N, C-alpha and C positions, 0 to 999 in steps of 0.2 A: 672647527667650531660653525655651526649653523648659524642664520642670520634669526636677528628677535625679531616676530610680526610689527609692521608698522604701529608705531601708538596713534589713539586720535584721540580728542578730547572733544567734547561735546555739552552744549548747557539745554536742558529743556526744561518748560513751564507745561504744565500738566494744569487741565481746566474741569471743571464739573464737578459732581460729587467726590471730592479727593483730601477734604481733612475732616478728620474725625473718622476714619473707614480704613486706619490700619496703613498709609500707604507710606509714609514716611519707613516705618517698621521694613514695612516688607520691602520697600526700595533697598534697606540695609542689608539685610538681609542676600536678596537676590544677588547686589551690585558685590558684594565679600564674596558670594557663593564664584562666582566671576572672576574674580581676581582684580576688580575694577579700584581708581584710587578716585576717591573725591567727596561728592557731599550732598546730602540734602535739606529740605526746610519749608516748612509753610510759609506762605507769603500774606502780608495782610489783607492783599484783594480774594482771598480765599483760593487759589490756585498753590500747587507746589512747585518750587524749582530743586532742579538736582544739576550736579555737573560730575559728568563721567570722564575718566583718563584711563585709556590701559589698551591693551589690542583691539584693532578695527574691528574685527570679529564679534568680541564679545562687547564691545562698545553698541555694535548696533543690534543682538539681542537682548539688550537692556536698555534703549530707546523700544524695541518694538513690544517687549514686556509692560513697558510702561504705558503705550497704549490701549490695554488693559486692565493692568493694575490686579491689585487682590480683590476678591471675590464681592465683598461690597461695597466697593468705589462704583461711578459711572463716570467712567471719561469721556467727556465728549470731544475735545480734542487735546493736542501735543503742539508745541510750536518748539522745532530744534534750530538750534544756533552753533555755527563753529565755535570754539573757544581755543585759547593759544596763549601765545607766551605772552603778549599784552592783556592778559587778563588779572587784573589786580589778584581776583579770588580764584586762581587756579591753583594746584595741587602737586606738593612735589612726589614724584615717582614713589612708591613705599610706601605712602604716608595713609594708605587705607582708608575705609570709607565711612561714614559717620553723620550723626545729624546736626545741625545747627541751629539755633534758637531763630523763632520767626523774624523775619524781616517785613 
């Protein structure tokens, strides 16, 4: 049997014009297409937050895609932080990717 690719889990915050421009739905579609687990939600400060878990290469591709976002978004910057076992909002492997309510 071959080895599984290394799993990576990161949390991102996207800032700029990222709410009301289909950013969350776009994130769900892209993350699911890459086979990632996690979630995305709007934040009350106008940013979008997401947690991505899966093969390291796919997580990196998703993070890079988030720097641009969907066509009507204007991403000024994103912050990326490592997330892991101690993260209370981490996801179980195989849990899929979904939207969460604004926080």
